[in-house]
PADREN-673905 format. One record per residue (C-alpha): z, x, y. Coordinates in nm, 2 decimals. Last residue first. Layout:
N
      c3      c1      c2
       Z       X       Y
...
***
This chain:
205
      c3      c1      c2
    0.79    0.86   -0.33
    1.03    0.62   -0.15
    1.37    0.77   -0.14
    1.33    0.89    0.22
    1.28    0.52    0.31
    1.64    0.48    0.38
    1.94    0.65    0.21
    2.17    0.53    0.48
    1.99    0.20    0.49
    2.08    0.14    0.12
    2.44    0.21    0.19
    2.44   -0.01    0.50
    2.29   -0.29    0.30
    2.56   -0.25    0.04
    2.83   -0.26    0.30
    2.68   -0.58    0.44
    2.65   -0.73    0.09
    3.02   -0.65    0.03
    3.13   -0.85    0.33
    3.37   -0.66    0.56
    3.74   -0.75    0.55
    3.73   -0.74    0.17
    4.05   -0.53    0.15
    3.87   -0.25    0.35
    3.94   -0.01    0.07
    3.80   -0.25   -0.18
    3.48   -0.30    0.02
    3.44    0.07    0.06
    3.47    0.11   -0.32
    3.21   -0.16   -0.38
    2.97   -0.01   -0.13
    3.00    0.33   -0.29
    2.93    0.19   -0.64
    2.64   -0.03   -0.52
    2.48    0.27   -0.34
    2.53    0.49   -0.65
    2.34    0.22   -0.85
    2.05    0.26   -0.61
    2.06    0.64   -0.63
    2.06    0.63   -1.01
    1.77    0.40   -1.01
    1.56    0.61   -0.77
    1.65    0.94   -0.95
    1.56    0.80   -1.29
    1.22    0.69   -1.17
    1.14    1.01   -0.99
    1.26    1.23   -1.28
    1.06    1.02   -1.53
    0.74    1.07   -1.32
    0.80    1.44   -1.26
    0.68    1.55   -1.61
    0.34    1.38   -1.56
    0.16    1.05   -1.54
   -0.05    1.03   -1.23
    0.11    0.86   -0.94
    0.03    0.53   -0.77
    0.05    0.27   -1.05
    0.28    0.51   -1.25
    0.56    0.44   -1.00
    0.58    0.08   -1.10
    0.59    0.16   -1.47
    0.85    0.43   -1.42
    1.06    0.18   -1.23
    1.03   -0.07   -1.51
    1.13    0.20   -1.77
    1.43    0.31   -1.55
    1.60   -0.02   -1.54
    1.77   -0.03   -1.89
    1.86    0.34   -1.90
    2.01    0.32   -1.55
    2.21    0.01   -1.64
    2.35    0.20   -1.94
    2.45    0.48   -1.70
    2.63    0.20   -1.51
    2.82    0.12   -1.83
    2.95    0.48   -1.86
    3.04    0.49   -1.49
    3.24    0.17   -1.54
    3.42    0.32   -1.83
    3.52    0.62   -1.63
    3.65    0.41   -1.35
    3.84    0.19   -1.59
    4.01    0.49   -1.75
    4.09    0.64   -1.40
    4.25    0.32   -1.26
    4.25    0.28   -0.88
    3.88    0.21   -0.85
    3.89   -0.05   -1.12
    4.20   -0.22   -1.00
    4.05   -0.25   -0.65
    3.73   -0.40   -0.79
    3.92   -0.65   -1.00
    4.12   -0.76   -0.70
    3.81   -0.80   -0.49
    3.63   -0.99   -0.77
    3.93   -1.23   -0.79
    3.91   -1.30   -0.42
    3.53   -1.32   -0.42
    3.52   -1.60   -0.68
    3.16   -1.71   -0.65
    3.00   -1.38   -0.75
    2.63   -1.35   -0.71
    2.60   -1.18   -0.38
    2.65   -0.83   -0.52
    2.40   -0.90   -0.80
    2.14   -1.04   -0.55
    2.19   -0.72   -0.34
    2.13   -0.51   -0.65
    1.80   -0.68   -0.73
    1.68   -0.68   -0.37
    1.75   -0.31   -0.32
    1.59   -0.22   -0.65
    1.26   -0.39   -0.55
    1.27   -0.22   -0.21
    1.31    0.12   -0.37
    1.02    0.06   -0.61
    0.78   -0.06   -0.34
    0.71   -0.43   -0.36
    0.35   -0.53   -0.45
    0.44   -0.61   -0.81
    0.67   -0.89   -0.69
    1.01   -0.87   -0.86
    1.03   -1.02   -1.21
    1.07   -0.69   -1.39
    1.36   -0.60   -1.16
    1.53   -0.93   -1.24
    1.51   -0.87   -1.61
    1.65   -0.52   -1.57
    1.93   -0.65   -1.35
    2.02   -0.93   -1.59
    2.04   -0.67   -1.87
    2.27   -0.46   -1.66
    2.47   -0.77   -1.56
    2.52   -0.84   -1.93
    2.67   -0.50   -1.99
    2.88   -0.52   -1.67
    3.04   -0.85   -1.79
    3.26   -0.65   -2.03
    3.42   -0.45   -1.75
    3.77   -0.60   -1.74
    3.81   -0.69   -2.10
    3.61   -0.38   -2.21
    3.88   -0.16   -2.05
    4.14   -0.28   -2.31
    3.91   -0.14   -2.58
    3.68   -0.26   -2.86
    3.72   -0.63   -2.77
    3.68   -0.95   -2.98
    3.77   -0.85   -3.33
    4.00   -0.59   -3.19
    4.23   -0.86   -3.06
    4.25   -1.01   -3.41
    4.41   -0.69   -3.53
    4.67   -0.71   -3.26
    4.75   -1.06   -3.37
    4.68   -1.37   -3.17
    4.89   -1.61   -2.96
    4.71   -1.51   -2.63
    5.04   -1.39   -2.47
    5.13   -1.19   -2.77
    4.78   -1.04   -2.81
    4.77   -0.94   -2.44
    5.12   -0.79   -2.44
    5.03   -0.60   -2.77
    4.72   -0.47   -2.60
    4.95   -0.32   -2.34
    4.98   -0.41   -1.97
    5.14   -0.14   -1.76
    4.81    0.05   -1.72
    4.63   -0.26   -1.59
    4.89   -0.38   -1.35
    5.16   -0.64   -1.41
    5.02   -0.94   -1.21
    4.65   -0.86   -1.19
    4.64   -0.71   -1.54
    4.84   -1.00   -1.69
    4.61   -1.26   -1.54
    4.31   -1.06   -1.65
    4.45   -1.06   -2.01
    4.50   -1.44   -2.01
    4.15   -1.50   -1.88
    3.99   -1.26   -2.12
    4.18   -1.41   -2.41
    4.05   -1.76   -2.31
    3.69   -1.64   -2.26
    3.68   -1.47   -2.60
    3.84   -1.77   -2.77
    3.58   -2.00   -2.62
    3.30   -1.76   -2.72
    3.43   -1.74   -3.07
    3.45   -2.12   -3.10
    3.10   -2.16   -2.97
    2.97   -1.91   -3.23
    3.16   -2.07   -3.51
    3.02   -2.41   -3.42
    2.67   -2.28   -3.42
    2.72   -2.11   -3.75
    2.86   -2.44   -3.90
    2.57   -2.64   -3.75
    2.32   -2.40   -3.91
    2.10   -2.16   -3.73
    1.75   -2.11   -3.87
    1.59   -2.13   -3.53
    1.86   -2.12   -3.26
    2.03   -2.44   -3.17
***
C-alpha cells in the first residue's frame, strides 16, 4: 500500500486495473477477429458490458487500447538506459535496451498479430509514431549525459543525443515492420540486430 493510501482507495485502484485489463482483452479479441477499423467503440462497450461513456473513463481513443503499453515501455526504456554500465558507448547502450524490449514479449503470436495490425492501420501507425516521439523525449536526457562525458557542452550536444535515440527507435520500427511482413519467419531480435548493424559504428560520435 502506498503511504497515505486507504484500503478503500487501494481496492478502487485494483478494481480499475482489473476492469482496464478485461476491456483491453475483449477489445483486442474483437480487433483481431473483425479488424481494427471495423470494430467500433460501441462494439467494445457492448461486448464489455459497459456504456460508451464508461469506455472513455479508461481509454482516450480506440488506438490507446492497442498501443497503451507503449507509454509504459518508454518509461521502462528510460530506466533501463540509465542502468546500463557507464562505460558503454551511447549507441551500444541503446542497442542493448531496445533488444531487451524486443525480446521481452512472451506471447509472440499475439505480438505478431498486433504488429501487423499496427502497420496496416494508418491511425494506429500515426499514434505509434507519436508514442515513439515520447520515448525519444524520455531517453534523450540520459544520452545527453553520457555524451557530455566526452564532449564539451554546446549547441551540437542535444542534436547528437536526439539523433542517436531517434535512429535507434527507427531501427526498432523498421525491424518490427520487416518481422510483420515475414509473418514472424525470422526472429524479431535478429532483424533488430541487422538494423543496428546496418547503421553500425558510424552513429558513434
